[in-house]
N, CA, C and O atoms as a GROMACS GRO file, in nm:
protein
  456
    1UNK      N    1   1.886  -0.733   0.880
    1UNK     CA    2   1.894  -0.784   1.015
    1UNK      C    3   1.770  -0.739   1.092
    1UNK      O    4   1.734  -0.621   1.090
    2UNK      N    5   1.709  -0.832   1.159
    2UNK     CA    6   1.595  -0.795   1.242
    2UNK      C    7   1.643  -0.760   1.382
    2UNK      O    8   1.756  -0.790   1.420
    3UNK      N    9   1.558  -0.696   1.455
    3UNK     CA   10   1.590  -0.654   1.591
    3UNK      C   11   1.576  -0.773   1.686
    3UNK      O   12   1.494  -0.862   1.664
    4UNK      N   13   1.656  -0.775   1.791
    4UNK     CA   14   1.653  -0.883   1.890
    4UNK      C   15   1.517  -0.889   1.959
    4UNK      O   16   1.458  -0.785   1.989
    5UNK      N   17   1.468  -1.009   1.983
    5UNK     CA   18   1.338  -1.026   2.047
    5UNK      C   19   1.335  -0.973   2.190
    5UNK      O   20   1.232  -0.925   2.237
    6UNK      N   21   1.447  -0.982   2.259
    6UNK     CA   22   1.449  -0.934   2.397
    6UNK      C   23   1.440  -0.781   2.405
    6UNK      O   24   1.399  -0.727   2.507
    7UNK      N   25   1.478  -0.713   2.298
    7UNK     CA   26   1.468  -0.566   2.295
    7UNK      C   27   1.328  -0.519   2.258
    7UNK      O   28   1.289  -0.407   2.291
    8UNK      N   29   1.252  -0.603   2.190
    8UNK     CA   30   1.118  -0.564   2.149
    8UNK      C   31   1.119  -0.489   2.016
    8UNK      O   32   1.226  -0.460   1.962
    9UNK      N   33   1.002  -0.458   1.964
    9UNK     CA   34   0.995  -0.391   1.834
    9UNK      C   35   1.040  -0.244   1.844
    9UNK      O   36   1.018  -0.178   1.946
   10UNK      N   37   1.102  -0.196   1.737
   10UNK     CA   38   1.147  -0.057   1.732
   10UNK      C   39   1.030   0.028   1.682
   10UNK      O   40   0.988   0.016   1.568
   11UNK      N   41   0.978   0.113   1.769
   11UNK     CA   42   0.862   0.195   1.736
   11UNK      C   43   0.894   0.341   1.763
   11UNK      O   44   0.953   0.374   1.866
   12UNK      N   45   0.856   0.428   1.672
   12UNK     CA   46   0.875   0.571   1.690
   12UNK      C   47   0.770   0.621   1.789
   12UNK      O   48   0.650   0.618   1.761
   13UNK      N   49   0.815   0.668   1.904
   13UNK     CA   50   0.722   0.710   2.010
   13UNK      C   51   0.647   0.838   1.972
   13UNK      O   52   0.534   0.859   2.018
   14UNK      N   53   0.709   0.923   1.889
   14UNK     CA   54   0.639   1.044   1.844
   14UNK      C   55   0.520   1.007   1.756
   14UNK      O   56   0.415   1.070   1.764
   15UNK      N   57   0.536   0.904   1.674
   15UNK     CA   58   0.427   0.858   1.589
   15UNK      C   59   0.313   0.802   1.674
   15UNK      O   60   0.196   0.831   1.648
   16UNK      N   61   0.346   0.723   1.776
   16UNK     CA   62   0.243   0.669   1.865
   16UNK      C   63   0.170   0.780   1.939
   16UNK      O   64   0.049   0.770   1.962
   17UNK      N   65   0.242   0.887   1.976
   17UNK     CA   66   0.178   0.998   2.046
   17UNK      C   67   0.081   1.071   1.953
   17UNK      O   68  -0.027   1.111   1.996
   18UNK      N   69   0.119   1.088   1.826
   18UNK     CA   70   0.030   1.152   1.729
   18UNK      C   71  -0.096   1.070   1.708
   18UNK      O   72  -0.206   1.124   1.699
   19UNK      N   73  -0.079   0.937   1.699
   19UNK     CA   74  -0.194   0.849   1.677
   19UNK      C   75  -0.284   0.844   1.800
   19UNK      O   76  -0.406   0.828   1.787
   20UNK      N   77  -0.226   0.858   1.919
   20UNK     CA   78  -0.306   0.853   2.041
   20UNK      C   79  -0.400   0.973   2.051
   20UNK      O   80  -0.504   0.965   2.116
   21UNK      N   81  -0.364   1.084   1.987
   21UNK     CA   82  -0.448   1.204   1.991
   21UNK      C   83  -0.571   1.190   1.901
   21UNK      O   84  -0.670   1.260   1.920
   22UNK      N   85  -0.565   1.098   1.804
   22UNK     CA   86  -0.676   1.080   1.710
   22UNK      C   87  -0.775   0.976   1.762
   22UNK      O   88  -0.742   0.896   1.849
   23UNK      N   89  -0.896   0.980   1.706
   23UNK     CA   90  -0.997   0.879   1.738
   23UNK      C   91  -0.978   0.759   1.646
   23UNK      O   92  -0.927   0.773   1.534
   24UNK      N   93  -1.017   0.642   1.692
   24UNK     CA   94  -1.008   0.519   1.613
   24UNK      C   95  -1.093   0.533   1.487
   24UNK      O   96  -1.209   0.572   1.495
   25UNK      N   97  -1.038   0.502   1.370
   25UNK     CA   98  -1.110   0.508   1.245
   25UNK      C   99  -1.111   0.646   1.182
   25UNK      O  100  -1.175   0.667   1.078
   26UNK      N  101  -1.041   0.743   1.243
   26UNK     CA  102  -1.035   0.879   1.188
   26UNK      C  103  -0.959   0.875   1.055
   26UNK      O  104  -0.858   0.806   1.042
   27UNK      N  105  -1.007   0.950   0.956
   27UNK     CA  106  -0.948   0.948   0.822
   27UNK      C  107  -0.831   1.044   0.807
   27UNK      O  108  -0.776   1.057   0.698
   28UNK      N  109  -0.792   1.113   0.915
   28UNK     CA  110  -0.680   1.206   0.910
   28UNK      C  111  -0.551   1.128   0.883
   28UNK      O  112  -0.525   1.025   0.945
   29UNK      N  113  -0.470   1.179   0.790
   29UNK     CA  114  -0.344   1.114   0.756
   29UNK      C  115  -0.235   1.172   0.844
   29UNK      O  116  -0.212   1.293   0.845
   30UNK      N  117  -0.166   1.086   0.919
   30UNK     CA  118  -0.056   1.126   1.005
   30UNK      C  119   0.074   1.103   0.928
   30UNK      O  120   0.107   0.989   0.896
   31UNK      N  121   0.146   1.211   0.899
   31UNK     CA  122   0.269   1.199   0.822
   31UNK      C  123   0.383   1.150   0.910
   31UNK      O  124   0.396   1.190   1.026
   32UNK      N  125   0.467   1.063   0.853
   32UNK     CA  126   0.584   1.014   0.926
   32UNK      C  127   0.697   0.987   0.828
   32UNK      O  128   0.676   0.951   0.713
   33UNK      N  129   0.818   1.004   0.878
   33UNK     CA  130   0.938   0.972   0.802
   33UNK      C  131   1.004   0.847   0.858
   33UNK      O  132   1.105   0.802   0.804
   34UNK      N  133   0.951   0.791   0.965
   34UNK     CA  134   1.015   0.677   1.032
   34UNK      C  135   0.973   0.546   0.964
   34UNK      O  136   0.884   0.476   1.011
   35UNK      N  137   1.039   0.516   0.855
   35UNK     CA  138   1.013   0.393   0.781
   35UNK      C  139   1.061   0.271   0.860
   35UNK      O  140   1.016   0.159   0.834
   36UNK      N  141   1.150   0.291   0.954
   36UNK     CA  142   1.206   0.183   1.033
   36UNK      C  143   1.112   0.135   1.142
   36UNK      O  144   1.133   0.028   1.200
   37UNK      N  145   1.011   0.212   1.170
   37UNK     CA  146   0.918   0.180   1.279
   37UNK      C  147   0.834   0.057   1.246
   37UNK      O  148   0.790   0.040   1.133
   38UNK      N  149   0.812  -0.028   1.346
   38UNK     CA  150   0.735  -0.150   1.330
   38UNK      C  151   0.587  -0.120   1.356
   38UNK      O  152   0.554  -0.042   1.445
   39UNK      N  153   0.498  -0.182   1.279
   39UNK     CA  154   0.354  -0.165   1.297
   39UNK      C  155   0.312  -0.243   1.422
   39UNK      O  156   0.340  -0.363   1.434
   40UNK      N  157   0.245  -0.174   1.513
   40UNK     CA  158   0.198  -0.236   1.637
   40UNK      C  159   0.045  -0.243   1.637
   40UNK      O  160  -0.018  -0.174   1.557
   41UNK      N  161  -0.015  -0.323   1.723
   41UNK     CA  162  -0.161  -0.332   1.729
   41UNK      C  163  -0.230  -0.200   1.762
   41UNK      O  164  -0.346  -0.181   1.728
   42UNK      N  165  -0.160  -0.106   1.828
   42UNK     CA  166  -0.218   0.023   1.861
   42UNK      C  167  -0.242   0.108   1.736
   42UNK      O  168  -0.320   0.202   1.740
   43UNK      N  169  -0.175   0.076   1.626
   43UNK     CA  170  -0.184   0.154   1.503
   43UNK      C  171  -0.300   0.110   1.413
   43UNK      O  172  -0.328   0.175   1.312
   44UNK      N  173  -0.368   0.002   1.448
   44UNK     CA  174  -0.473  -0.052   1.362
   44UNK      C  175  -0.586   0.048   1.341
   44UNK      O  176  -0.632   0.113   1.435
   45UNK      N  177  -0.629   0.061   1.216
   45UNK     CA  178  -0.741   0.147   1.183
   45UNK      C  179  -0.704   0.290   1.149
   45UNK      O  180  -0.789   0.366   1.104
   46UNK      N  181  -0.580   0.328   1.168
   46UNK     CA  182  -0.536   0.464   1.137
   46UNK      C  183  -0.474   0.469   0.997
   46UNK      O  184  -0.426   0.368   0.946
   47UNK      N  185  -0.476   0.588   0.937
   47UNK     CA  186  -0.410   0.609   0.808
   47UNK      C  187  -0.282   0.685   0.833
   47UNK      O  188  -0.282   0.793   0.892
   48UNK      N  189  -0.170   0.627   0.788
   48UNK     CA  190  -0.038   0.685   0.810
   48UNK      C  191   0.020   0.722   0.674
   48UNK      O  192   0.019   0.640   0.582
   49UNK      N  193   0.072   0.843   0.662
   49UNK     CA  194   0.141   0.887   0.540
   49UNK      C  195   0.288   0.856   0.554
   49UNK      O  196   0.359   0.925   0.627
   50UNK      N  197   0.334   0.753   0.486
   50UNK     CA  198   0.473   0.707   0.498
   50UNK      C  199   0.554   0.769   0.385
   50UNK      O  200   0.519   0.757   0.268
   51UNK      N  201   0.663   0.835   0.420
   51UNK     CA  202   0.745   0.906   0.323
   51UNK      C  203   0.828   0.806   0.241
   51UNK      O  204   0.891   0.717   0.297
   52UNK      N  205   0.826   0.823   0.108
   52UNK     CA  206   0.903   0.732   0.023
   52UNK      C  207   1.024   0.802  -0.038
   52UNK      O  208   1.086   0.747  -0.130
   53UNK      N  209   1.058   0.919   0.011
   53UNK     CA  210   1.170   0.994  -0.042
   53UNK      C  211   1.126   1.110  -0.128
   53UNK      O  212   1.203   1.202  -0.155
   54UNK      N  213   1.001   1.107  -0.171
   54UNK     CA  214   0.947   1.213  -0.255
   54UNK      C  215   0.814   1.266  -0.201
   54UNK      O  216   0.798   1.387  -0.186
   55UNK      N  217   0.721   1.177  -0.171
   55UNK     CA  218   0.590   1.215  -0.120
   55UNK      C  219   0.552   1.122  -0.005
   55UNK      O  220   0.617   1.020   0.018
   56UNK      N  221   0.447   1.160   0.066
   56UNK     CA  222   0.393   1.073   0.172
   56UNK      C  223   0.282   0.988   0.110
   56UNK      O  224   0.183   1.040   0.059
   57UNK      N  225   0.300   0.856   0.116
   57UNK     CA  226   0.203   0.762   0.061
   57UNK      C  227   0.106   0.724   0.171
   57UNK      O  228   0.147   0.667   0.272
   58UNK      N  229  -0.025   0.754   0.155
   58UNK     CA  230  -0.120   0.719   0.260
   58UNK      C  231  -0.146   0.568   0.264
   58UNK      O  232  -0.177   0.507   0.162
   59UNK      N  233  -0.132   0.510   0.383
   59UNK     CA  234  -0.150   0.366   0.401
   59UNK      C  235  -0.244   0.344   0.519
   59UNK      O  236  -0.219   0.394   0.629
   60UNK      N  237  -0.351   0.268   0.496
   60UNK     CA  238  -0.443   0.231   0.604
   60UNK      C  239  -0.386   0.107   0.673
   60UNK      O  240  -0.364   0.005   0.608
   61UNK      N  241  -0.364   0.116   0.802
   61UNK     CA  242  -0.304   0.005   0.877
   61UNK      C  243  -0.412  -0.098   0.908
   61UNK      O  244  -0.514  -0.066   0.969
   62UNK      N  245  -0.389  -0.222   0.864
   62UNK     CA  246  -0.482  -0.332   0.889
   62UNK      C  247  -0.410  -0.441   0.968
   62UNK      O  248  -0.289  -0.432   0.992
   63UNK      N  249  -0.484  -0.542   1.008
   63UNK     CA  250  -0.433  -0.645   1.099
   63UNK      C  251  -0.315  -0.724   1.041
   63UNK      O  252  -0.224  -0.762   1.115
   64UNK      N  253  -0.315  -0.748   0.911
   64UNK     CA  254  -0.208  -0.827   0.850
   64UNK      C  255  -0.072  -0.756   0.851
   64UNK      O  256   0.031  -0.821   0.831
   65UNK      N  257  -0.071  -0.626   0.875
   65UNK     CA  258   0.053  -0.548   0.872
   65UNK      C  259   0.129  -0.550   1.004
   65UNK      O  260   0.245  -0.509   1.009
   66UNK      N  261   0.066  -0.598   1.110
   66UNK     CA  262   0.130  -0.597   1.242
   66UNK      C  263   0.257  -0.680   1.238
   66UNK      O  264   0.256  -0.795   1.192
   67UNK      N  265   0.368  -0.622   1.287
   67UNK     CA  266   0.496  -0.690   1.290
   67UNK      C  267   0.587  -0.652   1.174
   67UNK      O  268   0.707  -0.677   1.179
   68UNK      N  269   0.531  -0.590   1.069
   68UNK     CA  270   0.612  -0.546   0.956
   68UNK      C  271   0.656  -0.402   0.978
   68UNK      O  272   0.598  -0.331   1.060
   69UNK      N  273   0.757  -0.360   0.904
   69UNK     CA  274   0.803  -0.222   0.913
   69UNK      C  275   0.721  -0.134   0.820
   69UNK      O  276   0.674  -0.180   0.716
   70UNK      N  277   0.704  -0.007   0.857
   70UNK     CA  278   0.623   0.085   0.778
   70UNK      C  279   0.680   0.103   0.638
   70UNK      O  280   0.604   0.122   0.542
   71UNK      N  281   0.811   0.098   0.623
   71UNK     CA  282   0.875   0.118   0.494
   71UNK      C  283   0.839   0.014   0.391
   71UNK      O  284   0.856   0.037   0.271
   72UNK      N  285   0.791  -0.101   0.434
   72UNK     CA  286   0.754  -0.207   0.341
   72UNK      C  287   0.630  -0.170   0.260
   72UNK      O  288   0.606  -0.229   0.154
   73UNK      N  289   0.551  -0.075   0.308
   73UNK     CA  290   0.425  -0.041   0.243
   73UNK      C  291   0.433   0.088   0.163
   73UNK      O  292   0.332   0.133   0.109
   74UNK      N  293   0.550   0.147   0.154
   74UNK     CA  294   0.571   0.268   0.075
   74UNK      C  295   0.700   0.249  -0.005
   74UNK      O  296   0.810   0.278   0.044
   75UNK      N  297   0.686   0.201  -0.127
   75UNK     CA  298   0.803   0.167  -0.207
   75UNK      C  299   0.879   0.292  -0.250
   75UNK      O  300   0.820   0.394  -0.284
   76UNK      N  301   1.013   0.282  -0.248
   76UNK     CA  302   1.097   0.395  -0.282
   76UNK      C  303   1.140   0.393  -0.428
   76UNK      O  304   1.186   0.495  -0.480
   77UNK      N  305   1.127   0.280  -0.493
   77UNK     CA  306   1.166   0.269  -0.634
   77UNK      C  307   1.046   0.231  -0.718
   77UNK      O  308   0.964   0.148  -0.677
   78UNK      N  309   1.035   0.292  -0.835
   78UNK     CA  310   0.923   0.265  -0.925
   78UNK      C  311   0.973   0.173  -1.036
   78UNK      O  312   1.074   0.202  -1.100
   79UNK      N  313   0.903   0.064  -1.060
   79UNK     CA  314   0.941  -0.030  -1.165
   79UNK      C  315   0.898   0.023  -1.300
   79UNK      O  316   0.783   0.062  -1.320
   80UNK      N  317   0.992   0.025  -1.394
   80UNK     CA  318   0.964   0.064  -1.531
   80UNK      C  319   0.974  -0.064  -1.614
   80UNK      O  320   1.077  -0.132  -1.610
   81UNK      N  321   0.869  -0.096  -1.687
   81UNK     CA  322   0.865  -0.222  -1.762
   81UNK      C  323   0.976  -0.228  -1.866
   81UNK      O  324   1.012  -0.127  -1.926
   82UNK      N  325   1.030  -0.347  -1.885
   82UNK     CA  326   1.133  -0.370  -1.984
   82UNK      C  327   1.069  -0.419  -2.114
   82UNK      O  328   0.953  -0.459  -2.114
   83UNK      N  329   1.142  -0.416  -2.222
   83UNK     CA  330   1.094  -0.484  -2.341
   83UNK      C  331   1.091  -0.402  -2.467
   83UNK      O  332   1.139  -0.448  -2.570
   84UNK      N  333   1.036  -0.284  -2.463
   84UNK     CA  334   1.029  -0.203  -2.584
   84UNK      C  335   0.915  -0.244  -2.674
   84UNK      O  336   0.802  -0.260  -2.628
   85UNK      N  337   0.945  -0.261  -2.804
   85UNK     CA  338   0.843  -0.284  -2.906
   85UNK      C  339   0.768  -0.416  -2.885
   85UNK      O  340   0.645  -0.420  -2.894
   86UNK      N  341   0.840  -0.524  -2.858
   86UNK     CA  342   0.776  -0.654  -2.840
   86UNK      C  343   0.685  -0.653  -2.716
   86UNK      O  344   0.574  -0.707  -2.720
   87UNK      N  345   0.730  -0.591  -2.610
   87UNK     CA  346   0.652  -0.585  -2.488
   87UNK      C  347   0.523  -0.506  -2.510
   87UNK      O  348   0.417  -0.544  -2.461
   88UNK      N  349   0.532  -0.396  -2.585
   88UNK     CA  350   0.415  -0.314  -2.613
   88UNK      C  351   0.312  -0.392  -2.693
   88UNK      O  352   0.192  -0.380  -2.666
   89UNK      N  353   0.356  -0.471  -2.790
   89UNK     CA  354   0.264  -0.553  -2.870
   89UNK      C  355   0.194  -0.657  -2.783
   89UNK      O  356   0.074  -0.680  -2.797
   90UNK      N  357   0.269  -0.719  -2.693
   90UNK     CA  358   0.211  -0.821  -2.605
   90UNK      C  359   0.107  -0.758  -2.512
   90UNK      O  360   0.003  -0.819  -2.487
   91UNK      N  361   0.134  -0.637  -2.462
   91UNK     CA  362   0.038  -0.571  -2.374
   91UNK      C  363  -0.089  -0.534  -2.449
   91UNK      O  364  -0.198  -0.543  -2.393
   92UNK      N  365  -0.077  -0.491  -2.575
   92UNK     CA  366  -0.194  -0.457  -2.656
   92UNK      C  367  -0.279  -0.581  -2.680
   92UNK      O  368  -0.402  -0.573  -2.674
   93UNK      N  369  -0.216  -0.695  -2.709
   93UNK     CA  370  -0.290  -0.820  -2.729
   93UNK      C  371  -0.362  -0.861  -2.601
   93UNK      O  372  -0.476  -0.907  -2.605
   94UNK      N  373  -0.295  -0.843  -2.486
   94UNK     CA  374  -0.355  -0.879  -2.358
   94UNK      C  375  -0.476  -0.791  -2.329
   94UNK      O  376  -0.578  -0.840  -2.281
   95UNK      N  377  -0.465  -0.660  -2.357
   95UNK     CA  378  -0.578  -0.570  -2.336
   95UNK      C  379  -0.695  -0.605  -2.426
   95UNK      O  380  -0.810  -0.601  -2.384
   96UNK      N  381  -0.665  -0.640  -2.553
   96UNK     CA  382  -0.770  -0.677  -2.646
   96UNK      C  383  -0.841  -0.804  -2.599
   96UNK      O  384  -0.964  -0.814  -2.608
   97UNK      N  385  -0.765  -0.900  -2.548
   97UNK     CA  386  -0.823  -1.024  -2.497
   97UNK      C  387  -0.911  -0.996  -2.374
   97UNK      O  388  -1.018  -1.055  -2.359
   98UNK      N  389  -0.865  -0.905  -2.286
   98UNK     CA  390  -0.944  -0.870  -2.168
   98UNK      C  391  -1.074  -0.802  -2.208
   98UNK      O  392  -1.179  -0.831  -2.151
   99UNK      N  393  -1.069  -0.712  -2.305
   99UNK     CA  394  -1.190  -0.645  -2.351
   99UNK      C  395  -1.288  -0.743  -2.413
   99UNK      O  396  -1.409  -0.734  -2.391
  100UNK      N  397  -1.236  -0.838  -2.491
  100UNK     CA  398  -1.322  -0.940  -2.551
  100UNK      C  399  -1.389  -1.025  -2.444
  100UNK      O  400  -1.506  -1.061  -2.457
  101UNK      N  401  -1.315  -1.057  -2.338
  101UNK     CA  402  -1.371  -1.137  -2.229
  101UNK      C  403  -1.481  -1.059  -2.156
  101UNK      O  404  -1.583  -1.117  -2.118
  102UNK      N  405  -1.461  -0.930  -2.137
  102UNK     CA  406  -1.562  -0.847  -2.070
  102UNK      C  407  -1.688  -0.838  -2.156
  102UNK      O  408  -1.799  -0.848  -2.104
  103UNK      N  409  -1.670  -0.819  -2.286
  103UNK     CA  410  -1.785  -0.810  -2.376
  103UNK      C  411  -1.862  -0.942  -2.380
  103UNK      O  412  -1.985  -0.943  -2.384
  104UNK      N  413  -1.789  -1.053  -2.378
  104UNK     CA  414  -1.853  -1.184  -2.379
  104UNK      C  415  -1.932  -1.206  -2.249
  104UNK      O  416  -2.042  -1.261  -2.251
  105UNK      N  417  -1.876  -1.162  -2.137
  105UNK     CA  418  -1.944  -1.177  -2.009
  105UNK      C  419  -2.070  -1.090  -2.005
  105UNK      O  420  -2.173  -1.132  -1.952
  106UNK      N  421  -2.062  -0.970  -2.061
  106UNK     CA  422  -2.178  -0.882  -2.066
  106UNK      C  423  -2.287  -0.938  -2.157
  106UNK      O  424  -2.406  -0.924  -2.129
  107UNK      N  425  -2.245  -1.003  -2.266
  107UNK     CA  426  -2.342  -1.059  -2.360
  107UNK      C  427  -2.417  -1.175  -2.295
  107UNK      O  428  -2.537  -1.193  -2.320
  108UNK      N  429  -2.349  -1.254  -2.212
  108UNK     CA  430  -2.414  -1.369  -2.150
  108UNK      C  431  -2.508  -1.325  -2.038
  108UNK      O  432  -2.611  -1.389  -2.015
  109UNK      N  433  -2.474  -1.217  -1.968
  109UNK     CA  434  -2.560  -1.170  -1.859
  109UNK      C  435  -2.667  -1.074  -1.908
  109UNK      O  436  -2.765  -1.050  -1.838
  110UNK      N  437  -2.649  -1.020  -2.026
  110UNK     CA  438  -2.748  -0.930  -2.084
  110UNK      C  439  -2.738  -0.788  -2.035
  110UNK      O  440  -2.830  -0.709  -2.058
  111UNK      N  441  -2.630  -0.752  -1.967
  111UNK     CA  442  -2.612  -0.615  -1.920
  111UNK      C  443  -2.524  -0.540  -2.017
  111UNK      O  444  -2.430  -0.595  -2.073
  112UNK      N  445  -2.554  -0.414  -2.035
  112UNK     CA  446  -2.472  -0.330  -2.121
  112UNK      C  447  -2.419  -0.214  -2.042
  112UNK      O  448  -2.488  -0.157  -1.957
  113UNK      N  449  -2.294  -0.179  -2.070
  113UNK     CA  450  -2.230  -0.068  -2.002
  113UNK      C  451  -2.256   0.059  -2.082
  113UNK      O  452  -2.234   0.061  -2.203
  114UNK      N  453  -2.301   0.163  -2.016
  114UNK     CA  454  -2.330   0.288  -2.085
  114UNK      C  455  -2.218   0.387  -2.068
  114UNK      O  456  -2.226   0.498  -2.120
   0.00000   0.00000   0.00000
C-alpha cells in the first residue's frame, strides 16, 4: 500500500537532518535503518548506507531514485541459483563463449591484454 497523496511522502526527519549537515557531493556514508523513508530531491548526490538486516549497503542517491523507498535499493534476500549439475555446465559453456568473444574482439582490434 502506498501512502496517501494528501499526506505527502514519508521521510525520516533525522536522516534529512544528518544529510543537511553534509556538503553536496560529500563521500561520507550516512547510515540509516529507515527503509520506509522515501527518496526526496534533497537527498540527491549523497551516499546513504541502507541497512538490509545484516550490513549497511552504501547507495549513491541519483535522480531516478526520487519517489522510491530506500529499502528498494538494499535487498534483504540473496538469490541462490537453482539447478545443480546442469546449471553449472551451462554457466561454464557461457563463460567459455564470452572468453572466445573477447579474444576474437581483441584479435580484430589488434590489442592484447597483459
